[in-house]
Biopython code that builds the backbone (N, CA, C, O; Angstrom):
import numpy as np
from Bio.PDB.StructureBuilder import StructureBuilder

atoms = [
    (1, "MET", "N", (-74.061, -36.270, -119.772)),
    (1, "MET", "CA", (-73.849, -35.565, -118.546)),
    (1, "MET", "C", (-72.859, -34.439, -118.804)),
    (1, "MET", "O", (-71.847, -34.634, -119.477)),
    (2, "THR", "N", (-73.150, -33.277, -118.274)),
    (2, "THR", "CA", (-72.316, -32.105, -118.479)),
    (2, "THR", "C", (-71.552, -31.782, -117.206)),
    (2, "THR", "O", (-72.116, -31.792, -116.112)),
    (3, "THR", "N", (-70.277, -31.498, -117.353)),
    (3, "THR", "CA", (-69.450, -31.136, -116.205)),
    (3, "THR", "C", (-69.052, -29.681, -116.340)),
    (3, "THR", "O", (-68.599, -29.247, -117.399)),
    (4, "ILE", "N", (-69.219, -28.941, -115.283)),
    (4, "ILE", "CA", (-68.845, -27.536, -115.285)),
    (4, "ILE", "C", (-67.557, -27.385, -114.487)),
    (4, "ILE", "O", (-67.468, -27.798, -113.331)),
    (5, "SER", "N", (-66.589, -26.797, -115.117)),
    (5, "SER", "CA", (-65.299, -26.620, -114.461)),
    (5, "SER", "C", (-65.372, -25.525, -113.418)),
    (5, "SER", "O", (-66.051, -24.516, -113.610)),
    (6, "GLN", "N", (-64.680, -25.724, -112.327)),
    (6, "GLN", "CA", (-64.644, -24.717, -111.263)),
    (6, "GLN", "C", (-63.837, -23.495, -111.683)),
    (6, "GLN", "O", (-63.995, -22.415, -111.114)),
    (7, "THR", "N", (-62.988, -23.665, -112.660)),
    (7, "THR", "CA", (-62.148, -22.552, -113.087)),
    (7, "THR", "C", (-62.794, -21.726, -114.177)),
    (7, "THR", "O", (-62.203, -20.752, -114.644)),
    (8, "ALA", "N", (-63.985, -22.091, -114.590)),
    (8, "ALA", "CA", (-64.659, -21.342, -115.655)),
    (8, "ALA", "C", (-64.872, -19.898, -115.216)),
    (8, "ALA", "O", (-65.382, -19.644, -114.125)),
    (9, "GLY", "N", (-64.493, -18.987, -116.039)),
    (9, "GLY", "CA", (-64.661, -17.570, -115.728)),
    (9, "GLY", "C", (-63.495, -16.970, -114.977)),
    (9, "GLY", "O", (-63.435, -15.755, -114.788)),
    (10, "ARG", "N", (-62.560, -17.812, -114.542)),
    (10, "ARG", "CA", (-61.382, -17.294, -113.848)),
    (10, "ARG", "C", (-60.242, -17.103, -114.837)),
    (10, "ARG", "O", (-60.110, -17.836, -115.817)),
    (11, "SER", "N", (-59.447, -16.125, -114.558)),
    (11, "SER", "CA", (-58.280, -15.883, -115.398)),
    (11, "SER", "C", (-57.209, -16.918, -115.075)),
    (11, "SER", "O", (-57.043, -17.299, -113.916)),
    (12, "LEU", "N", (-56.489, -17.368, -116.084)),
    (12, "LEU", "CA", (-55.408, -18.309, -115.857)),
    (12, "LEU", "C", (-54.150, -17.631, -115.323)),
    (12, "LEU", "O", (-53.265, -18.294, -114.781)),
    (13, "ARG", "N", (-54.073, -16.343, -115.472)),
    (13, "ARG", "CA", (-52.926, -15.596, -114.953)),
    (13, "ARG", "C", (-53.121, -15.336, -113.472)),
    (13, "ARG", "O", (-54.227, -14.999, -113.048)),
    (14, "PRO", "N", (-52.057, -15.486, -112.663)),
    (14, "PRO", "CA", (-52.203, -15.164, -111.249)),
    (14, "PRO", "C", (-52.399, -13.666, -111.095)),
    (14, "PRO", "O", (-51.866, -12.877, -111.876)),
    (15, "SER", "N", (-53.152, -13.285, -110.102)),
    (15, "SER", "CA", (-53.392, -11.861, -109.895)),
    (15, "SER", "C", (-52.113, -11.189, -109.427)),
    (15, "SER", "O", (-51.204, -11.849, -108.923)),
    (16, "SER", "N", (-52.047, -9.898, -109.592)),
    (16, "SER", "CA", (-50.848, -9.172, -109.203)),
    (16, "SER", "C", (-50.642, -9.214, -107.701)),
    (16, "SER", "O", (-49.504, -9.150, -107.237)),
    (17, "SER", "N", (-51.718, -9.320, -106.927)),
    (17, "SER", "CA", (-51.553, -9.381, -105.473)),
    (17, "SER", "C", (-50.925, -10.699, -105.057)),
    (17, "SER", "O", (-50.120, -10.723, -104.126)),
    (18, "SER", "N", (-51.272, -11.801, -105.722)),
    (18, "SER", "CA", (-50.653, -13.078, -105.363)),
    (18, "SER", "C", (-49.174, -13.065, -105.727)),
    (18, "SER", "O", (-48.363, -13.671, -105.027)),
    (19, "GLY", "N", (-48.816, -12.394, -106.797)),
    (19, "GLY", "CA", (-47.410, -12.263, -107.148)),
    (19, "GLY", "C", (-46.658, -11.440, -106.133)),
    (19, "GLY", "O", (-45.510, -11.738, -105.804)),
    (20, "PHE", "N", (-47.301, -10.408, -105.637)),
    (20, "PHE", "CA", (-46.690, -9.573, -104.602)),
    (20, "PHE", "C", (-46.475, -10.376, -103.332)),
    (20, "PHE", "O", (-45.406, -10.305, -102.726)),
    (21, "PHE", "N", (-47.493, -11.148, -102.920)),
    (21, "PHE", "CA", (-47.364, -11.930, -101.690)),
    (21, "PHE", "C", (-46.343, -13.050, -101.850)),
    (21, "PHE", "O", (-45.627, -13.371, -100.901)),
    (22, "ALA", "N", (-46.267, -13.643, -103.024)),
    (22, "ALA", "CA", (-45.261, -14.679, -103.268)),
    (22, "ALA", "C", (-43.868, -14.083, -103.167)),
    (22, "ALA", "O", (-42.964, -14.699, -102.601)),
    (23, "THR", "N", (-43.691, -12.888, -103.714)),
    (23, "THR", "CA", (-42.401, -12.210, -103.623)),
    (23, "THR", "C", (-42.074, -11.875, -102.176)),
    (23, "THR", "O", (-40.929, -12.010, -101.746)),
    (24, "LEU", "N", (-43.068, -11.443, -101.434)),
    (24, "LEU", "CA", (-42.876, -11.122, -100.030)),
    (24, "LEU", "C", (-42.500, -12.363, -99.222)),
    (24, "LEU", "O", (-41.612, -12.304, -98.371)),
    (25, "VAL", "N", (-43.165, -13.474, -99.479)),
    (25, "VAL", "CA", (-42.854, -14.724, -98.786)),
    (25, "VAL", "C", (-41.447, -15.189, -99.141)),
    (25, "VAL", "O", (-40.699, -15.622, -98.265)),
    (26, "ASN", "N", (-41.080, -15.103, -100.419)),
    (26, "ASN", "CA", (-39.732, -15.499, -100.832)),
    (26, "ASN", "C", (-38.678, -14.631, -100.172)),
    (26, "ASN", "O", (-37.621, -15.130, -99.784)),
    (27, "ALA", "N", (-38.946, -13.347, -100.041)),
    (27, "ALA", "CA", (-38.003, -12.450, -99.377)),
    (27, "ALA", "C", (-37.869, -12.803, -97.898)),
    (27, "ALA", "O", (-36.774, -12.745, -97.340)),
    (28, "ALA", "N", (-38.976, -13.165, -97.269)),
    (28, "ALA", "CA", (-38.931, -13.557, -95.852)),
    (28, "ALA", "C", (-38.113, -14.834, -95.684)),
    (28, "ALA", "O", (-37.300, -14.932, -94.765)),
    (29, "TYR", "N", (-38.325, -15.823, -96.575)),
    (29, "TYR", "CA", (-37.530, -17.048, -96.505)),
    (29, "TYR", "C", (-36.046, -16.756, -96.723)),
    (29, "TYR", "O", (-35.199, -17.330, -96.039)),
    (30, "ALA", "N", (-35.729, -15.893, -97.644)),
    (30, "ALA", "CA", (-34.339, -15.544, -97.905)),
    (30, "ALA", "C", (-33.718, -14.860, -96.690)),
    (30, "ALA", "O", (-32.562, -15.117, -96.354)),
    (31, "LEU", "N", (-34.482, -13.992, -96.033)),
    (31, "LEU", "CA", (-33.985, -13.324, -94.836)),
    (31, "LEU", "C", (-33.720, -14.326, -93.722)),
    (31, "LEU", "O", (-32.666, -14.283, -93.088)),
    (32, "PHE", "N", (-34.668, -15.228, -93.479)),
    (32, "PHE", "CA", (-34.474, -16.226, -92.428)),
    (32, "PHE", "C", (-33.311, -17.149, -92.750)),
    (32, "PHE", "O", (-32.559, -17.532, -91.853)),
    (33, "ASP", "N", (-33.151, -17.512, -94.019)),
    (33, "ASP", "CA", (-32.027, -18.351, -94.429)),
    (33, "ASP", "C", (-30.707, -17.634, -94.173)),
    (33, "ASP", "O", (-29.755, -18.231, -93.670)),
    (34, "ARG", "N", (-30.658, -16.365, -94.517)),
    (34, "ARG", "CA", (-29.446, -15.569, -94.294)),
    (34, "ARG", "C", (-29.116, -15.472, -92.806)),
    (34, "ARG", "O", (-27.958, -15.624, -92.415)),
    (35, "LEU", "N", (-30.127, -15.221, -91.976)),
    (35, "LEU", "CA", (-29.898, -15.124, -90.535)),
    (35, "LEU", "C", (-29.435, -16.459, -89.950)),
    (35, "LEU", "O", (-28.573, -16.494, -89.072)),
    (36, "GLU", "N", (-30.007, -17.542, -90.438)),
    (36, "GLU", "CA", (-29.613, -18.860, -89.959)),
    (36, "GLU", "C", (-28.162, -19.169, -90.331)),
    (36, "GLU", "O", (-27.410, -19.714, -89.523)),
    (37, "ARG", "N", (-27.778, -18.822, -91.544)),
    (37, "ARG", "CA", (-26.401, -19.069, -91.971)),
    (37, "ARG", "C", (-25.409, -18.197, -91.199)),
    (37, "ARG", "O", (-24.323, -18.652, -90.839)),
    (38, "ARG", "N", (-25.789, -16.942, -90.946)),
    (38, "ARG", "CA", (-24.916, -16.074, -90.143)),
    (38, "ARG", "C", (-24.735, -16.639, -88.746)),
    (38, "ARG", "O", (-23.642, -16.572, -88.184)),
    (39, "SER", "N", (-25.801, -17.196, -88.181)),
    (39, "SER", "CA", (-25.727, -17.810, -86.865)),
    (39, "SER", "C", (-24.811, -19.037, -86.890)),
    (39, "SER", "O", (-24.044, -19.257, -85.952)),
    (40, "ALA", "N", (-24.889, -19.822, -87.943)),
    (40, "ALA", "CA", (-24.028, -20.999, -88.069)),
    (40, "ALA", "C", (-22.562, -20.599, -88.176)),
    (40, "ALA", "O", (-21.699, -21.234, -87.570)),
    (41, "VAL", "N", (-22.277, -19.551, -88.941)),
    (41, "VAL", "CA", (-20.897, -19.068, -89.058)),
    (41, "VAL", "C", (-20.395, -18.604, -87.692)),
    (41, "VAL", "O", (-19.266, -18.908, -87.309)),
    (42, "LYS", "N", (-21.218, -17.879, -86.970)),
    (42, "LYS", "CA", (-20.832, -17.393, -85.645)),
    (42, "LYS", "C", (-20.564, -18.560, -84.697)),
    (42, "LYS", "O", (-19.577, -18.549, -83.961)),
    (43, "THR", "N", (-21.432, -19.555, -84.715)),
    (43, "THR", "CA", (-21.266, -20.721, -83.848)),
    (43, "THR", "C", (-19.992, -21.477, -84.186)),
    (43, "THR", "O", (-19.247, -21.870, -83.288)),
    (44, "LEU", "N", (-19.735, -21.683, -85.470)),
    (44, "LEU", "CA", (-18.520, -22.388, -85.867)),
    (44, "LEU", "C", (-17.269, -21.586, -85.527)),
    (44, "LEU", "O", (-16.247, -22.166, -85.162)),
    (45, "ASN", "N", (-17.334, -20.277, -85.639)),
    (45, "ASN", "CA", (-16.181, -19.453, -85.274)),
    (45, "ASN", "C", (-15.877, -19.522, -83.777)),
    (45, "ASN", "O", (-14.740, -19.292, -83.364)),
    (46, "GLU", "N", (-16.880, -19.836, -82.969)),
    (46, "GLU", "CA", (-16.671, -19.952, -81.529)),
    (46, "GLU", "C", (-16.021, -21.271, -81.127)),
    (46, "GLU", "O", (-15.516, -21.394, -80.011)),
    (47, "LEU", "N", (-16.025, -22.267, -82.031)),
    (47, "LEU", "CA", (-15.398, -23.550, -81.734)),
    (47, "LEU", "C", (-13.884, -23.426, -81.781)),
    (47, "LEU", "O", (-13.340, -22.581, -82.492)),
    (48, "ASP", "N", (-13.204, -24.283, -81.010)),
    (48, "ASP", "CA", (-11.746, -24.287, -81.079)),
    (48, "ASP", "C", (-11.290, -25.088, -82.301)),
    (48, "ASP", "O", (-12.087, -25.778, -82.936)),
    (49, "ASP", "N", (-10.007, -24.988, -82.616)),
    (49, "ASP", "CA", (-9.480, -25.624, -83.825)),
    (49, "ASP", "C", (-9.621, -27.141, -83.785)),
    (49, "ASP", "O", (-9.816, -27.767, -84.827)),
    (50, "ARG", "N", (-9.527, -27.743, -82.605)),
    (50, "ARG", "CA", (-9.653, -29.186, -82.493)),
    (50, "ARG", "C", (-11.077, -29.635, -82.860)),
    (50, "ARG", "O", (-11.256, -30.620, -83.576)),
    (51, "ALA", "N", (-12.070, -28.917, -82.371)),
    (51, "ALA", "CA", (-13.464, -29.259, -82.704)),
    (51, "ALA", "C", (-13.724, -29.083, -84.198)),
    (51, "ALA", "O", (-14.413, -29.901, -84.808)),
    (52, "LEU", "N", (-13.183, -28.030, -84.785)),
    (52, "LEU", "CA", (-13.337, -27.832, -86.230)),
    (52, "LEU", "C", (-12.661, -28.957, -87.005)),
    (52, "LEU", "O", (-13.191, -29.425, -88.013)),
    (53, "ARG", "N", (-11.496, -29.391, -86.541)),
    (53, "ARG", "CA", (-10.787, -30.481, -87.208)),
    (53, "ARG", "C", (-11.614, -31.769, -87.125)),
    (53, "ARG", "O", (-11.627, -32.560, -88.068)),
    (54, "ASP", "N", (-12.308, -31.980, -85.990)),
    (54, "ASP", "CA", (-13.176, -33.146, -85.860)),
    (54, "ASP", "C", (-14.317, -33.116, -86.884)),
    (54, "ASP", "O", (-14.732, -34.158, -87.390)),
    (55, "ILE", "N", (-14.809, -31.934, -87.177)),
    (55, "ILE", "CA", (-15.867, -31.775, -88.180)),
    (55, "ILE", "C", (-15.322, -32.005, -89.588)),
    (55, "ILE", "O", (-16.039, -32.460, -90.479)),
    (56, "GLY", "N", (-14.057, -31.686, -89.770)),
    (56, "GLY", "CA", (-13.435, -31.878, -91.075)),
    (56, "GLY", "C", (-13.154, -30.593, -91.824)),
    (56, "GLY", "O", (-12.921, -30.613, -93.033)),
    (57, "ILE", "N", (-13.173, -29.475, -91.115)),
    (57, "ILE", "CA", (-12.860, -28.191, -91.737)),
    (57, "ILE", "C", (-11.854, -27.457, -90.873)),
    (57, "ILE", "O", (-11.669, -27.777, -89.699)),
    (58, "ASN", "N", (-11.209, -26.470, -91.471)),
    (58, "ASN", "CA", (-10.376, -25.586, -90.664)),
    (58, "ASN", "C", (-11.015, -24.200, -90.666)),
    (58, "ASN", "O", (-11.986, -23.955, -91.383)),
    (59, "ARG", "N", (-10.472, -23.317, -89.873)),
    (59, "ARG", "CA", (-11.096, -22.011, -89.651)),
    (59, "ARG", "C", (-11.310, -21.225, -90.952)),
    (59, "ARG", "O", (-12.307, -20.517, -91.093)),
    (60, "SER", "N", (-10.397, -21.349, -91.877)),
    (60, "SER", "CA", (-10.520, -20.588, -93.125)),
    (60, "SER", "C", (-11.615, -21.131, -94.046)),
    (60, "SER", "O", (-11.963, -20.480, -95.032)),
    (61, "GLN", "N", (-12.157, -22.301, -93.744)),
    (61, "GLN", "CA", (-13.173, -22.921, -94.599)),
    (61, "GLN", "C", (-14.590, -22.808, -94.027)),
    (61, "GLN", "O", (-15.530, -23.357, -94.602)),
    (62, "ILE", "N", (-14.749, -22.113, -92.918)),
    (62, "ILE", "CA", (-16.058, -22.042, -92.253)),
    (62, "ILE", "C", (-17.128, -21.455, -93.169)),
    (62, "ILE", "O", (-18.167, -22.079, -93.380)),
    (63, "GLU", "N", (-16.890, -20.279, -93.710)),
    (63, "GLU", "CA", (-17.913, -19.642, -94.550)),
    (63, "GLU", "C", (-18.205, -20.455, -95.797)),
    (63, "GLU", "O", (-19.360, -20.558, -96.211)),
    (64, "ASP", "N", (-17.179, -21.034, -96.403)),
    (64, "ASP", "CA", (-17.408, -21.862, -97.587)),
    (64, "ASP", "C", (-18.262, -23.077, -97.236)),
    (64, "ASP", "O", (-19.131, -23.462, -98.018)),
    (65, "ALA", "N", (-18.029, -23.690, -96.068)),
    (65, "ALA", "CA", (-18.808, -24.859, -95.657)),
    (65, "ALA", "C", (-20.256, -24.473, -95.379)),
    (65, "ALA", "O", (-21.170, -25.206, -95.757)),
    (66, "VAL", "N", (-20.480, -23.346, -94.733)),
    (66, "VAL", "CA", (-21.836, -22.922, -94.389)),
    (66, "VAL", "C", (-22.609, -22.511, -95.637)),
    (66, "VAL", "O", (-23.797, -22.811, -95.752)),
    (67, "TYR", "N", (-21.962, -21.840, -96.556)),
    (67, "TYR", "CA", (-22.655, -21.341, -97.745)),
    (67, "TYR", "C", (-22.638, -22.332, -98.898)),
    (67, "TYR", "O", (-23.072, -21.993, -99.999)),
    (68, "GLY", "N", (-22.141, -23.564, -98.674)),
    (68, "GLY", "CA", (-22.258, -24.618, -99.663)),
    (68, "GLY", "C", (-21.204, -24.641, -100.735)),
    (68, "GLY", "O", (-21.401, -25.296, -101.759)),
    (69, "GLN", "N", (-20.099, -23.962, -100.553)),
    (69, "GLN", "CA", (-19.057, -23.940, -101.574)),
    (69, "GLN", "C", (-17.955, -24.947, -101.266)),
    (69, "GLN", "O", (-16.921, -24.956, -101.934)),
    (70, "PHE", "N", (-18.163, -25.783, -100.277)),
    (70, "PHE", "CA", (-17.151, -26.708, -99.805)),
    (70, "PHE", "C", (-17.589, -28.151, -100.026)),
    (70, "PHE", "O", (-17.068, -29.064, -99.386)),
    (71, "LYS", "N", (-18.536, -28.357, -100.924)),
    (71, "LYS", "CA", (-19.189, -29.645, -101.083)),
    (71, "LYS", "C", (-18.241, -30.753, -101.548)),
    (71, "LYS", "O", (-18.374, -31.893, -101.104)),
    (72, "ALA", "N", (-17.318, -30.452, -102.406)),
    (72, "ALA", "CA", (-16.484, -31.491, -103.013)),
    (72, "ALA", "C", (-15.719, -32.286, -101.968)),
    (72, "ALA", "O", (-15.696, -33.515, -102.029)),
    (73, "GLU", "N", (-15.103, -31.622, -101.023)),
    (73, "GLU", "CA", (-14.328, -32.340, -100.011)),
    (73, "GLU", "C", (-15.218, -32.959, -98.948)),
    (73, "GLU", "O", (-14.875, -34.012, -98.409)),
    (74, "LEU", "N", (-16.329, -32.354, -98.633)),
    (74, "LEU", "CA", (-17.214, -32.899, -97.604)),
    (74, "LEU", "C", (-17.945, -34.149, -98.078)),
    (74, "LEU", "O", (-18.234, -35.032, -97.271)),
    (75, "THR", "N", (-18.247, -34.242, -99.362)),
    (75, "THR", "CA", (-19.042, -35.370, -99.843)),
    (75, "THR", "C", (-18.284, -36.689, -99.759)),
    (75, "THR", "O", (-18.916, -37.745, -99.737)),
    (76, "ARG", "N", (-16.993, -36.670, -99.714)),
    (76, "ARG", "CA", (-16.288, -37.940, -99.615)),
    (76, "ARG", "C", (-16.455, -38.572, -98.242)),
    (76, "ARG", "O", (-16.223, -39.770, -98.081)),
    (77, "TYR", "N", (-16.854, -37.784, -97.254)),
    (77, "TYR", "CA", (-17.078, -38.320, -95.916)),
    (77, "TYR", "C", (-18.517, -38.776, -95.707)),
    (77, "TYR", "O", (-18.815, -39.447, -94.719)),
    (78, "LEU", "N", (-19.411, -38.422, -96.625)),
    (78, "LEU", "CA", (-20.826, -38.752, -96.453)),
    (78, "LEU", "C", (-21.175, -40.089, -97.034)),
    (78, "LEU", "O", (-22.331, -40.508, -96.968)),
]
sb = StructureBuilder()
sb.init_structure("model")
sb.init_model(0)
sb.init_chain("A")
sb.init_seg("    ")
for serial, (resi, resn, name, xyz) in enumerate(atoms, 1):
    if name == "N":
        sb.init_residue(resn, " ", resi, " ")
    sb.init_atom(name, np.array(xyz, "f"), 0.0, 1.0, " ", f" {name:<3s}", serial, name[0])
structure = sb.get_structure()
């Protein structure tokens, strides 16, 4: 019995258009991620110091916590 592969005759390299669309999708995800993080920073900045203390951060640590540079101290509470 002979099996014919569905990929026969197709190039193994992705086409340049798929690379372009993948780059475009990645850029869109990066943009949405950036906007979401900016929104989180804004929301945290609107909290009072007592609420921030309840979360476990102070005002000077907001951006580090949102952008993931504050992991060492936060992980001890998780």
